[in-house]
C-alpha positions, -999 to +999 in steps of 0.1 A: -010-216+089+022-236+090+043-206+080+034-189+113+046-218+134+079-220+115+084-182+117+080-183+155+102-214+161+138-203+156+163-177+167+178-144+156+204-139+129+219-111+108+201-094+079+213-096+043+218-064+023+200-065-010+205-030-023+228+000-015+221+034-031+239+067-032+207+086-025+180+082+002+152+057-007+117+072-009+097+042-022+098+004-016+075-024-028+080-062-026+059-090-041+069-126-047+105-126-059+103-090-071+115-059-054+109-022-065+125+009-051+131+046-059+157+070-046+153+107-039+170+133-060+177+168-046+140+173-041+108+154-048+089+185-059+075+198-092+102+211-115+129+186-108+137+173-143+165+150-132+174+130-164+191+104-142+160+098-121+149+061-123+131+037-102+140+000-103+124-034-104+146-064-097+140-102-098+157-114-066+158-149-080+180-142-110+192-106-106+174-093-137+167-056-132+148-028-151+158+008-145+126+027-153+125+063-164+102+086-145+085+108-172+072+136-150+088+165-132+085+151-097+107+120-099+101+103-066+081+071-074+064+052-046+056+021-065+030-006-059+041-040-071+023-071-083+049-096-094+071-079-120+046-051-127+043-018-110+021+013-108+032+047-095+023+084-098+044+112-112+037+150-116+039+167-150+030+201-137+023+215-102-013+203-102-012+175-128-004+140-117-004+108-138-006+072-128+018+051-148+025+014-152+056-005-163+071-039-157+104-058-157+096-071-192+081-038-205+100-010-187+086+019-208+061+038-187+025+037-199+000+063-186-032+050-171-051+079-157-047+116-149-053+131-115-053+165-099-058+195-122-067+231-116-105+224-111-129+216-097-137+192-112-109+173-096-099+136-097-080+120-068-062+087-065-072+072-031-052+040-028-034+012-046-028-025-040-009-053-056-004-091-052+007-117-077-009-107-110-034-083-095-026-045-096-055-023-086-063+013-076-093+034-065-101+069-076-129+095-074-139+126-094-159+154-077-171+189-086-191+218-071-227+209-066-237+239-088-206+253-104-223+284-120-241+294-088-209+287-067-189+311-089-215+338-091-232+338-057-211+315-034-241+290-031-238+254-043-202+250-035-204+217-017-185+190-035-204+161-051-191+129-065-195+127-103-175+095-110-155+069-092-140+035-097-120+005-086-098-005-115-075-034-122-044-029-144-043-056-171-016-055-198-012-018-194-049-010-195-076-001-170-103-027-163-131-017-139-141-040-111-179-041-117-201-028-089-173-020-064-178+009-041-155+038-036-125+025-017-106+046+009-081+018+016-072-012-004-053-045+001-050-075-023-045-112-021-051-141-045-073-123-069-094-106-042-095-070-031-102-059+005-114-023+007-127+002+033-157+019+016-162+057+016-197+071+011-203+092-020-230+113-004-229+151-005-210+169+007-179+150-003-157+138+013-175+119+041-156+098+066-149+063+055-172+036+068-158+015+097-159-018+079-139-038+053-155-056+023-138-083+002-145-085-035-136-109-063-114-086-084-127-099-117-164-104-112-169-078-084-188-104-063-189-097-026-171-124-007-172-112+029-178-081+051-165-073+085-169-046+110-140-041+136-153-042+171-134-012+185-119+020+172-115+036+137-096+018+109-060+030+104-046+004+081-055-030+065-035-060+052-045-092+034-029-126+029-046-159+020-073-169+044-069-140+068-069-102+067-058-078+094-072-044+105-053-019+126-078+001+146-073+030+171-090+052+196-074+083+213-059+060+239-054+025+224-047+005+193-055-030+182-048-054+154-080-074+147-078-106+126-107-117+104-116-148+083-114-136+046-141-161+035-167-153+062-158-120+077-158-135+111-134-120+137-108-146+146-087-127+172-078-093+186-044-082+198-036-049+216-006-030+204+012+002+216-005+035+208+027+046+189+024+018+163+026+033+128-005+033+105+009+006+081+005-032+081+017-060+059+008-096+061+019-131+049+017-167+059+043-159+085+022-133+104+013-096+105+042-071+102+040-036+118+063-009+130+068+008+163+095+034+162+127+018+150+114-017+156+097-041+132+073-064+149+060-097+136+027-108+152+014-144+152-023-138+145-033-170+163-013-169+195-005-132+198+032-140+202+055-113+188+091-112+174+110-079+172+138-068+150+156-036+161+166-012+133+191+016+135+166+042+121+129+042+113+125+024+080+116+043+048+094+013+039+089-024+049+071-055+035+068-092+040+063-120+015+062-156+027+088-158+054+110-130+041+109-094+055+125-065+036+129-029+047+146+002+035+168+025+057+183+058+050+216+065+067+239+095+062+224+105+029+223+070+013+199+042+013+200+004+020+175-024+016+179-054+038+161-088+041+157-111+070+139-144+074+109-141+097+122-168+120+154-148+125+137-120+143+142-119+180+127-145+204+089-149+205+073-132+235+037-125+246 
C-alpha cells in the first residue's frame, strides 16, 4: 500500500477551505472528486417546509455543482455518495420517511423506498454505503407475530421479520443483491459490500452477529468472512485489499485490520476508549476521531498522525490521500480539506 508510506512520510501544513455556509452543516459525504453536504434550517424536524432547503453535490475537479431540493418536511439530508450520485432520507409526515436518489447530472430527487409508517408492519432503513458507482442500502420489514391475537388478547406481539433486502441503486432504480443477509452495518469498495449480518429470528430485533461478510455486489457471491477476535463491532470501513473493524469492550477499543480477499486478520491496534464509533479508510490509512482530533492510522505499522480541530467535526471522510471534514462554528459551517501527509508527525 504505497499510499500509506507516502501519507506517513511528510510534515504538517494548513488545511484548505472548500465550502463556507451560513447555516450549520448536518450531513457530509465524499467520494472520488465529489463532495456532498447539507445545512440545517431552523430545525431538522417534521413540519419544516423550508422552500430554500437544499443539499449540494459538487465536483471538486471542475466546480460543477447541483443544488438539490429536499422534497419532504424534514429537510436535513445526511447523504451517502457514490461518485456524483447520492441517496438520502427525508420525512413527508411524522412517521413516514422516504429514501431518495439524485445526482450531479440528474438533480431531481427520485423516490426509492418508503420507511416508517404508523404500523406495524414497519419498514426500517438499517444502513447505507457508497463507493465509485456502487450505492447500496439495507432494509427490513417486520410485523407482530400474530396481529389479530396481539390486538385482541395481547398474545403474539413479538416482532417477526416479513421481508428484508440489500439493494443497489442503479439508474434511479432498486436492484437486489441476490442471497445477501440482513445487514446491520455496511461499507463498500470496488464493487464489493462488507456487511455485519443481523439474524432474522423471532423476536426481532436480535443483536447483530460479531462478524463481517464481504459480497460481490452484483452476483451476491460471498468473497470472505471474518470474525474480530475481541469485543463487539462498533464501526466498519472498507478500501481496496483491506477492511477495518472498530471493536470495543467496556474498558477498551481496538481497530482490527483484515484481508478483504481471505478474511484473515492482518493486524490489531489499540485505540483510546473515547474514540467515536465511525471509521473511514483509503489507501492512505484508517481515519477515526477522538474528541476534536482526527487520527490517521497506518494499518501495517500502527503509526498515527493527528490533526487537531477547533471543534468536534460534524462529519469526516478520506479518499485517496485527501481528508475532508465539516465544522460548525458560531452558527455557520465550514468544510476543509488536508492532504494526509500534512497531518502531524507520525508517532507510535
